[in-house]
C-alpha positions as CSV (number, residue, x, y, z in Angstrom):
1,X,-87.6,21.5,-239.3
2,X,-85.2,18.9,-240.8
3,X,-81.5,20.0,-241.3
4,X,-79.9,19.1,-244.4
5,X,-76.3,18.1,-244.0
6,X,-73.5,18.1,-246.5
7,X,-70.4,16.1,-245.9
8,X,-66.9,16.9,-247.2
9,X,-65.1,13.7,-247.0
10,X,-66.7,10.3,-246.3
11,X,-64.1,7.8,-245.1
12,X,-64.0,5.9,-241.9
13,X,-65.0,8.9,-239.6
14,X,-67.4,10.0,-242.2
15,X,-69.4,6.8,-242.1
16,X,-69.7,7.3,-238.3
17,X,-71.1,10.6,-238.8
18,X,-73.5,9.5,-241.3
19,X,-74.6,6.5,-239.2
20,X,-75.2,8.8,-236.0
21,X,-77.2,11.4,-238.1
22,X,-79.2,8.5,-239.5
23,X,-80.4,7.8,-235.8
24,X,-80.7,11.6,-234.6
25,X,-83.9,13.4,-235.2
26,X,-84.2,16.4,-237.4
27,X,-81.2,15.5,-239.4
28,X,-80.8,14.2,-242.9
29,X,-77.5,13.8,-245.1
30,X,-78.3,15.2,-248.4
31,X,-75.0,15.6,-250.1
32,X,-71.6,13.9,-249.9
33,X,-68.3,15.1,-251.5
34,X,-65.4,12.6,-251.8
35,X,-62.9,12.2,-254.7
36,X,-62.8,8.5,-253.9
37,X,-65.6,6.7,-255.9
38,X,-65.8,3.7,-253.7
39,X,-66.3,6.0,-250.6
40,X,-68.9,8.1,-252.5
41,X,-70.9,4.9,-253.2
42,X,-70.7,3.5,-249.7
43,X,-71.7,6.9,-248.4
44,X,-74.7,7.2,-250.5
45,X,-75.6,3.7,-249.4
46,X,-74.9,4.4,-245.7
47,X,-77.2,7.5,-245.7
48,X,-80.2,5.4,-247.0
49,X,-79.7,6.0,-250.6
50,X,-81.1,9.5,-251.0
51,X,-77.9,11.6,-250.6
52,X,-76.5,13.2,-253.8
53,X,-72.8,12.4,-254.5
54,X,-69.9,15.0,-255.7
55,X,-66.5,14.4,-256.9
56,X,-65.5,17.9,-255.9
57,X,-66.6,19.7,-252.8
58,X,-66.9,22.8,-254.8
59,X,-69.6,21.3,-257.0
60,X,-71.5,20.4,-253.8
61,X,-71.2,24.1,-252.5
62,X,-72.5,25.4,-255.9
63,X,-75.3,23.1,-255.7
64,X,-76.6,24.8,-252.3
65,X,-78.6,21.9,-251.0
66,X,-77.4,21.7,-247.6
67,X,-78.3,23.8,-244.6
68,X,-75.1,22.7,-242.5
69,X,-71.6,21.6,-243.9
70,X,-69.2,19.2,-242.3
71,X,-65.5,18.8,-243.0
72,X,-64.4,15.3,-242.6
73,X,-61.6,15.0,-245.1
74,X,-57.9,14.2,-244.4
75,X,-56.3,16.6,-241.9
76,X,-54.1,18.5,-244.2
77,X,-56.9,19.4,-246.5
78,X,-58.9,21.1,-243.5
79,X,-57.2,24.6,-244.0
80,X,-58.0,25.1,-247.7
81,X,-61.4,23.6,-247.5
82,X,-62.4,25.6,-244.6
83,X,-61.3,28.7,-246.2
84,X,-63.8,28.2,-249.1
85,X,-66.6,26.8,-246.8
86,X,-66.4,29.8,-244.5
87,X,-67.5,31.9,-247.3
88,X,-70.9,30.2,-247.6
89,X,-72.2,31.7,-244.3
90,X,-73.5,28.3,-243.2
91,X,-73.0,26.5,-239.9
92,X,-69.8,24.3,-240.0
93,X,-68.8,21.4,-238.0
94,X,-65.1,20.6,-238.7
95,X,-63.4,17.3,-237.6
96,X,-60.5,17.4,-235.4
97,X,-57.7,18.5,-235.8
98,X,-58.9,21.9,-237.0
99,X,-55.7,22.0,-239.1
100,X,-52.3,20.3,-239.0
101,X,-50.4,23.6,-238.0
102,X,-51.2,26.2,-235.5
103,X,-50.5,29.0,-238.2
104,X,-53.2,27.5,-240.3
105,X,-55.6,27.4,-237.3
106,X,-54.8,31.2,-236.4
107,X,-55.8,32.1,-240.1
108,X,-59.1,30.4,-239.7
109,X,-59.7,32.2,-236.4
110,X,-58.9,35.5,-237.9
111,X,-61.2,34.9,-240.9
112,X,-64.2,33.9,-238.8
113,X,-64.2,37.2,-236.9
114,X,-67.5,38.7,-237.3
115,X,-69.1,35.6,-238.8
116,X,-72.8,35.1,-237.8
117,X,-73.1,31.2,-238.5
118,X,-71.4,29.0,-236.0
119,X,-68.3,26.9,-236.6
120,X,-67.9,23.9,-234.1
121,X,-64.7,21.9,-233.9
122,X,-65.5,18.1,-233.4
123,X,-63.8,17.4,-230.0
124,X,-66.4,14.7,-229.3
125,X,-64.6,13.3,-226.3
126,X,-66.0,16.0,-224.2
127,X,-69.3,14.4,-224.9
128,X,-68.5,10.9,-223.8
129,X,-71.1,10.2,-221.2
130,X,-68.7,9.2,-218.7
131,X,-66.8,12.3,-219.3
132,X,-70.0,14.3,-218.9
133,X,-70.7,12.7,-215.6
134,X,-67.0,13.5,-214.5
135,X,-67.6,17.1,-215.5
136,X,-71.0,17.3,-213.6
137,X,-69.4,15.8,-210.3
138,X,-66.6,18.4,-210.7
139,X,-69.0,21.2,-211.1
140,X,-70.8,20.1,-208.0
141,X,-67.4,20.4,-206.1
142,X,-67.3,16.6,-205.3
143,X,-63.6,16.5,-205.4
144,X,-62.8,20.1,-204.1
145,X,-60.4,22.0,-206.1
146,X,-58.9,20.1,-209.1
147,X,-55.0,19.9,-209.0
148,X,-54.0,17.2,-211.3
149,X,-55.5,15.4,-214.4
150,X,-54.1,12.3,-216.0
151,X,-55.4,10.5,-219.0
152,X,-54.2,7.1,-220.1
153,X,-55.2,5.7,-223.5
154,X,-54.0,2.2,-224.3
155,X,-55.3,1.2,-227.5
156,X,-55.1,-0.4,-231.1
157,X,-52.9,1.2,-233.9
158,X,-54.1,3.7,-236.4
159,X,-56.4,1.8,-238.8
160,X,-55.8,1.8,-242.6
161,X,-57.4,4.9,-244.4
162,X,-57.9,5.7,-248.1
163,X,-54.5,6.7,-249.5
164,X,-52.8,5.7,-246.3
165,X,-52.8,9.5,-245.5
166,X,-52.7,8.9,-241.7
167,X,-49.2,7.2,-241.8
168,X,-47.2,10.4,-242.2
169,X,-46.7,13.5,-240.0
170,X,-46.9,15.9,-242.8
171,X,-50.6,14.8,-243.4
172,X,-51.7,14.4,-239.9
173,X,-49.8,16.9,-237.9
174,X,-48.3,14.0,-236.2
175,X,-50.0,11.6,-233.7
176,X,-49.8,14.1,-230.7
177,X,-51.9,16.5,-233.1
178,X,-54.1,14.0,-234.7
179,X,-55.0,11.7,-232.1
180,X,-54.3,13.6,-228.9
181,X,-56.0,16.9,-229.6
182,X,-58.9,15.4,-227.9
183,X,-56.9,15.0,-224.8
184,X,-55.4,18.5,-224.7
185,X,-58.9,19.9,-225.2
186,X,-60.2,17.8,-222.3
187,X,-57.4,19.0,-220.0
188,X,-57.9,22.5,-220.8
189,X,-61.6,22.4,-220.7
190,X,-61.7,20.3,-217.3
191,X,-58.9,22.3,-215.5
192,X,-60.3,25.6,-216.8
193,X,-56.9,27.2,-217.6
194,X,-54.6,27.5,-220.7
195,X,-51.3,25.5,-221.0
196,X,-48.0,27.5,-220.5
197,X,-45.5,24.5,-220.9
198,X,-45.3,21.1,-222.6
199,X,-42.8,18.3,-222.2
200,X,-43.1,15.1,-224.0
201,X,-41.1,11.8,-224.5
202,X,-42.2,9.5,-227.3
203,X,-41.3,7.5,-230.5
204,X,-42.3,5.1,-233.1
205,X,-41.3,1.8,-231.4
206,X,-43.7,-0.9,-232.7
207,X,-46.3,0.0,-235.3
208,X,-46.0,0.4,-239.0
209,X,-42.1,0.0,-239.1
210,X,-42.4,-2.8,-241.6
211,X,-44.8,-0.7,-243.8
212,X,-43.8,1.3,-246.9
213,X,-45.8,3.5,-249.1
214,X,-44.2,4.7,-252.4
215,X,-40.7,3.9,-250.8
216,X,-41.4,5.8,-247.7
217,X,-41.6,4.5,-244.2
218,X,-44.3,5.8,-241.8
219,X,-42.9,8.4,-239.2
220,X,-45.8,8.8,-236.8
221,X,-45.3,8.4,-233.0
222,X,-47.0,5.3,-231.4
223,X,-46.3,6.0,-227.7
224,X,-45.6,8.7,-225.7
225,X,-45.6,10.4,-222.1
226,X,-46.6,14.1,-222.1
227,X,-46.9,16.5,-219.2
228,X,-48.4,20.0,-219.4
229,X,-48.1,22.9,-217.0
230,X,-51.4,25.2,-216.9
231,X,-51.3,28.8,-215.8
232,X,-53.6,28.2,-212.8
233,X,-50.9,26.0,-211.4
234,X,-52.6,22.7,-212.3
235,X,-50.9,19.9,-214.2
236,X,-51.8,17.4,-216.9
237,X,-50.3,14.1,-218.0
238,X,-51.0,11.9,-220.9
239,X,-49.9,8.1,-221.1
240,X,-50.5,7.0,-224.7
241,X,-49.8,3.5,-226.1
242,X,-51.1,2.6,-229.6
243,X,-49.8,-1.0,-229.5
244,X,-52.0,-2.1,-226.6
245,X,-55.0,-4.0,-228.3
246,X,-57.5,-5.6,-225.9
247,X,-56.9,-3.3,-222.9
248,X,-60.0,-3.6,-220.6
249,X,-60.4,0.2,-220.4
250,X,-59.2,2.0,-223.5
251,X,-59.2,5.5,-221.7
252,X,-58.7,6.2,-218.0
253,X,-59.4,9.9,-217.1
254,X,-58.5,10.9,-213.5
255,X,-58.8,14.3,-212.0
256,X,-57.3,14.6,-208.3
257,X,-58.6,17.5,-206.3
258,X,-57.7,18.4,-202.7
259,X,-60.5,16.6,-201.4
260,X,-61.1,13.7,-203.6
261,X,-60.2,11.8,-206.8
262,X,-62.6,11.0,-209.5
263,X,-61.8,8.5,-212.5
264,X,-63.7,7.9,-215.7
265,X,-62.9,4.4,-217.0
266,X,-64.1,4.0,-220.9
267,X,-64.1,0.8,-222.8
268,X,-62.9,0.8,-226.3
269,X,-65.0,-0.4,-229.3
270,X,-66.5,-4.0,-229.0
271,X,-64.5,-5.3,-232.0
272,X,-61.3,-4.4,-230.0
273,X,-62.4,-5.4,-226.5
274,X,-61.1,-8.8,-225.0
275,X,-64.5,-10.6,-225.3
276,X,-66.0,-8.7,-228.5
277,X,-68.8,-7.3,-226.6
278,X,-70.0,-3.8,-225.7
279,X,-69.6,-2.6,-222.0
280,X,-70.5,0.1,-220.0
281,X,-68.3,2.8,-218.7
282,X,-67.5,3.5,-214.8
283,X,-67.1,6.6,-212.8
284,X,-65.2,6.1,-209.5
285,X,-64.8,8.6,-206.7
286,X,-62.5,8.0,-203.8
287,X,-62.7,10.6,-200.9
288,X,-59.6,11.4,-198.9
289,X,-61.0,12.0,-195.6
290,X,-63.4,9.2,-195.2
291,X,-61.6,6.8,-197.6
292,X,-65.1,6.1,-199.1
293,X,-65.3,4.8,-202.7
294,X,-68.4,5.4,-204.9
295,X,-68.6,3.4,-208.1
296,X,-71.2,4.1,-210.6
297,X,-72.0,2.5,-214.0
298,X,-72.6,4.8,-216.9
299,X,-74.9,3.1,-219.4
300,X,-75.1,4.4,-223.2
301,X,-78.0,3.0,-225.3
302,X,-76.6,0.1,-227.6
303,X,-78.1,1.8,-230.8
304,X,-75.7,4.8,-230.0
305,X,-72.8,2.6,-229.3
306,X,-73.3,0.6,-232.4
307,X,-73.2,3.9,-234.6
308,X,-69.5,4.6,-233.9
309,X,-66.4,3.8,-232.2
310,X,-66.3,6.6,-229.7
311,X,-68.5,5.3,-226.8
312,X,-71.5,7.5,-227.9
313,X,-69.6,10.8,-228.0
314,X,-70.2,11.4,-231.8
315,X,-74.0,11.1,-231.4
316,X,-74.3,13.3,-228.2
317,X,-71.9,15.9,-229.9
318,X,-74.2,16.0,-232.9
319,X,-77.4,16.3,-230.9
320,X,-75.7,19.5,-229.0
321,X,-74.6,20.9,-232.4
322,X,-78.1,20.3,-234.0
323,X,-79.8,22.0,-231.2
324,X,-77.5,25.2,-231.6
325,X,-78.2,25.3,-235.3
326,X,-81.9,25.0,-234.9
327,X,-82.0,27.7,-232.2
328,X,-80.3,30.1,-234.7
329,X,-78.5,31.8,-231.8
330,X,-75.8,31.0,-229.3
331,X,-72.0,30.2,-229.4
332,X,-70.6,26.9,-230.2
333,X,-69.5,24.8,-227.2
334,X,-66.2,23.9,-228.9
335,X,-64.9,27.0,-230.6
336,X,-62.2,27.7,-233.2
337,X,-60.0,28.9,-230.5
338,X,-60.4,25.8,-228.6
339,X,-59.3,24.0,-231.9
340,X,-56.3,26.3,-232.1
341,X,-55.2,25.5,-228.6
342,X,-55.5,21.8,-229.0
343,X,-53.2,22.0,-232.1
344,X,-50.8,24.4,-230.3
345,X,-50.3,21.8,-227.5
346,X,-50.0,18.9,-230.0
347,X,-47.5,20.8,-232.1
348,X,-45.4,21.6,-229.0
349,X,-45.5,17.9,-227.8
350,X,-44.4,16.7,-231.2
351,X,-41.5,19.1,-231.1
352,X,-40.6,18.3,-227.5
353,X,-40.6,14.6,-228.2
354,X,-38.2,15.1,-231.1
355,X,-35.9,17.5,-229.2
356,X,-36.1,16.7,-225.6
357,X,-36.9,20.2,-224.7
358,X,-39.6,21.7,-222.7
359,X,-41.8,24.0,-225.0
360,X,-43.4,27.0,-223.7
361,X,-46.8,27.7,-225.3
362,X,-49.3,30.7,-225.9
363,X,-51.9,32.0,-228.3
C-alpha cells in the first residue's frame, strides 16, 4: 500500500519533508496547500510533478485525495489548522512547535480525546542516529543512573522564510519555543521525568538587529542559557548560540550518570560546515571507575543526509510514522502531550529570560 500525503504549508521545512518522502518507500505526496504561489510551484516540482496544488488547505481537505495530513505552515497557524484537520479523522503529523502557546496546545489535547487516528508531533531530533545510539546505550545501563543532561547548540542564525514570519515572537512563540522545543522534548524523554522549574538568561545580541519589516525590528532571542529542574531530581541545561556559524559540532548532547558520561556529537548541515562536506556523528562514553573512553562513529547514508538539514532525523521519523499508520494500531511515539510539554517549557524559558525569574511549570 502506498500512503498518499497531503501537506499544508510547503516552505523550507516543507521541501525537506517532500524530499524525504520521495526516498521513503510506501509514501507519495499527492497534494500540497500553500497560499504562496511560488512555493506551490516549487513543491509540485520537488514532489516529482504529480502532486495537486491548492491555494487554501480547506479546498485540499474537501478534495479528499490524501490518506495522511501534515501541518508544516508557520507556527502561529498550527492551532486553527489543527482544529480543522482533526475533524477529518485522518492520521496527522504536525510540525513543531505544536502551537505558539500552551493554552492552544491544551485545547488540541482536549479535542483529541477519543480520536482513533494518531496525531504525531514532529520532534525529529529524537530520531537523529547519534541520539538513537545514545538512548540505546542509556537503556542498556552503560552510564548507570542519569543525573544531568546538557545540550549545546552553536549554529547559524534563523534563515529567511516566506513573509519573514520567523523574525517575531508573536508568530514563532519565541526562539526558546520555536527552535528549542526539540531540546526540552529530548531532555524530558531522556531523563524520563517532567520539568518542575525553568530558569533562563538570554537576549537578542547579534542577529537581525539591523533588519526591519514594515517598520518593525525583530525581537527573537539569539542566545541563551537555560536550566531545568525535573521532578525526579535530575537537571538539564541548554547552551544556545545562533551566531556561531561553522562550529565543528552543531550539537553536543551529553548525559552524565553515576557510572559514566555519554556524549553525542552532531555535525550541522554540510552547507554550514567548515569545509562544506557532510560528516559523520560521534558517540563518546567516558567511564568513571576505569577512565576508559569509547568513541564510535555513527554513519548516516548520504542519500538521507542530502534530503534535509537535520542529520537524517526527518527521514527516520517519517519511517516510524509511516509504519504506525500502515499498522493501523498503536500510539504515536511523540504525542500531543509531549508537544504541549515542550511548549510549556519554552514559554516559561522565554518569560524567565525577560524577567529574570525562575518559573514553576506543570501541566
